[in-house]
C-alpha positions as CSV (number, residue, x, y, z in Angstrom):
1,M,25.6,71.6,-8.4
2,S,21.8,70.9,-8.5
3,R,20.0,68.1,-6.8
4,T,17.6,67.5,-9.6
5,P,16.4,63.8,-10.4
6,T,15.8,63.2,-13.8
7,P,12.3,62.8,-14.9
8,G,12.8,58.9,-15.1
9,G,13.6,59.1,-11.4
10,G,17.4,58.3,-11.6
11,C,20.0,60.7,-10.9
12,V,22.4,62.8,-13.6
13,R,25.4,63.0,-11.4
14,R,26.9,60.9,-8.4
15,A,26.8,64.0,-6.2
16,D,23.1,64.0,-6.9
17,C,22.8,60.7,-5.0
18,A,22.9,62.3,-1.8
19,S,19.6,63.3,-2.1
20,S,16.9,60.7,-0.4
21,R,15.0,59.9,-3.3
22,C,18.4,58.8,-5.2
23,A,19.9,57.2,-2.3
24,E,17.1,54.4,-2.4
25,A,17.8,53.5,-6.3
26,G,18.1,49.9,-6.5
27,S,16.4,49.0,-3.5
28,G,13.3,47.4,-5.5
29,T,15.6,45.0,-7.4
30,V,17.3,43.8,-4.2
31,L,13.3,43.3,-2.8
32,A,12.3,41.5,-5.9
33,L,15.6,39.4,-5.9
34,G,14.7,38.7,-2.1
35,L,11.0,37.6,-3.0
36,G,11.9,35.4,-5.9
37,M,14.2,33.7,-3.7
38,V,11.7,33.1,-1.3
39,L,9.0,32.0,-3.7
40,I,11.8,29.4,-5.1
41,L,12.2,28.0,-2.1
42,A,8.6,27.8,-1.4
43,C,8.1,25.9,-4.6
44,A,11.3,23.6,-3.8
45,A,9.6,22.8,-0.4
46,L,6.5,21.7,-2.0
47,V,8.1,19.6,-4.3
48,L,9.9,17.7,-1.5
49,L,6.5,17.2,0.2
50,G,4.9,15.9,-2.5
51,Q,7.7,13.3,-3.2
52,A,7.4,12.2,0.5
53,L,3.9,12.0,0.4
54,A,3.9,9.9,-2.8
55,A,6.6,7.6,-1.3
56,S,4.6,7.1,1.8
57,S,1.7,6.1,-0.1
58,R,3.5,3.7,-2.5
59,A,5.4,1.8,0.6
60,G,1.8,1.8,2.4
61,A,0.2,0.3,-0.6
62,A,3.2,-2.3,-0.9
63,A,3.0,-3.0,3.0
64,D,-0.8,-3.6,2.6
65,L,-0.6,-5.9,-0.2
66,A,1.9,-8.0,1.2
67,A,0.7,-8.4,4.4
68,L,-2.7,-9.6,2.7
69,A,-0.7,-12.3,0.5
70,A,1.3,-13.6,3.5
71,A,-2.0,-14.1,5.4
72,D,-3.6,-15.8,2.5
73,A,-0.4,-18.1,2.3
74,E,-0.7,-18.7,6.1
75,R,-4.1,-19.5,6.1
76,G,-3.5,-22.2,3.2
77,L,-5.5,-19.9,0.4
78,R,-2.3,-19.9,-1.8
79,P,0.7,-21.8,-1.9
80,G,3.9,-21.1,-0.4
81,A,5.2,-19.8,3.2
82,A,4.0,-16.6,4.6
83,C,7.2,-14.5,4.8
84,A,8.3,-15.8,1.2
85,T,5.1,-14.8,-0.2
86,A,5.5,-11.1,1.7
87,Q,8.7,-10.9,0.3
88,S,7.9,-11.5,-3.1
89,V,5.0,-9.2,-3.2
90,A,6.6,-6.5,-1.7
91,E,9.6,-6.6,-4.4
92,L,7.0,-6.6,-7.1
93,N,5.9,-3.2,-5.8
94,G,9.2,-1.9,-5.5
95,A,9.8,-2.2,-1.8
96,A,11.9,-4.2,0.4
97,L,10.7,-6.7,3.1
98,A,12.3,-5.3,6.3
99,S,10.4,-7.8,9.0
100,C,7.9,-10.4,8.5
101,T,6.2,-11.8,12.0
102,V,3.4,-14.7,12.2
103,E,1.5,-13.5,15.1
104,K,-1.0,-16.4,15.1
105,P,0.0,-19.4,13.4
106,G,-2.5,-20.1,10.5
107,S,-4.1,-16.7,10.7
108,T,-2.3,-13.3,11.2
109,V,0.9,-11.7,9.8
110,R,2.6,-8.4,10.4
111,V,4.8,-7.0,8.0
112,T,7.4,-3.9,7.5
113,V,8.4,-2.6,4.1
114,E,10.9,-0.2,3.0
115,L,10.7,1.6,-0.1
116,D,14.0,3.4,-1.4
117,T,13.2,7.1,-2.0
118,G,16.6,8.2,-3.1
119,A,16.1,11.3,-0.8
120,L,18.2,12.7,2.1
121,W,15.7,11.5,4.8
122,G,15.9,7.8,3.8
123,P,13.5,5.3,2.9
124,A,9.8,5.1,3.4
125,V,8.7,2.8,5.9
126,A,5.4,1.3,6.1
127,R,4.0,-1.5,8.5
128,A,0.8,-3.6,8.0
129,R,-1.1,-6.3,9.6
130,A,-3.6,-9.0,7.9
131,G,-5.7,-12.0,8.8
132,P,-9.0,-13.1,9.2
133,P,-11.9,-10.8,10.0
134,P,-12.8,-11.0,13.7
135,S,-15.5,-13.3,14.6
136,P,-18.8,-11.7,15.5
137,G,-19.0,-12.2,19.1
138,S,-15.6,-11.0,19.7
139,G,-16.5,-7.1,20.3
């Protein structure tokens, strides 16, 4: 029996696959499938990272807005209680108020909000603090 591969690179008979050239038939397909899977996993990881960054940014914006509104209410610049105002502003931004603390009565408020992402890693959490600007001589 001859061990001559066909012009296309394949073998004519099963006995011909003992040659080193024919024994590797199909290894390129396995390599291409493996590289394809690595590429798909990398794209999926990038999508998940993008979703996490977007949720974090949205939670940060909701916390900032809630803290600013609560500080305005605490200083008397808008009607209502500070924490109630923070809760309504957080809900308007799609987040839930986790905590609200008045640090200095009539002045500074600290809030924490949670934004449900629907992902396995849980909600996005952000914290913000707002109050009047520091006095010029306070350093």
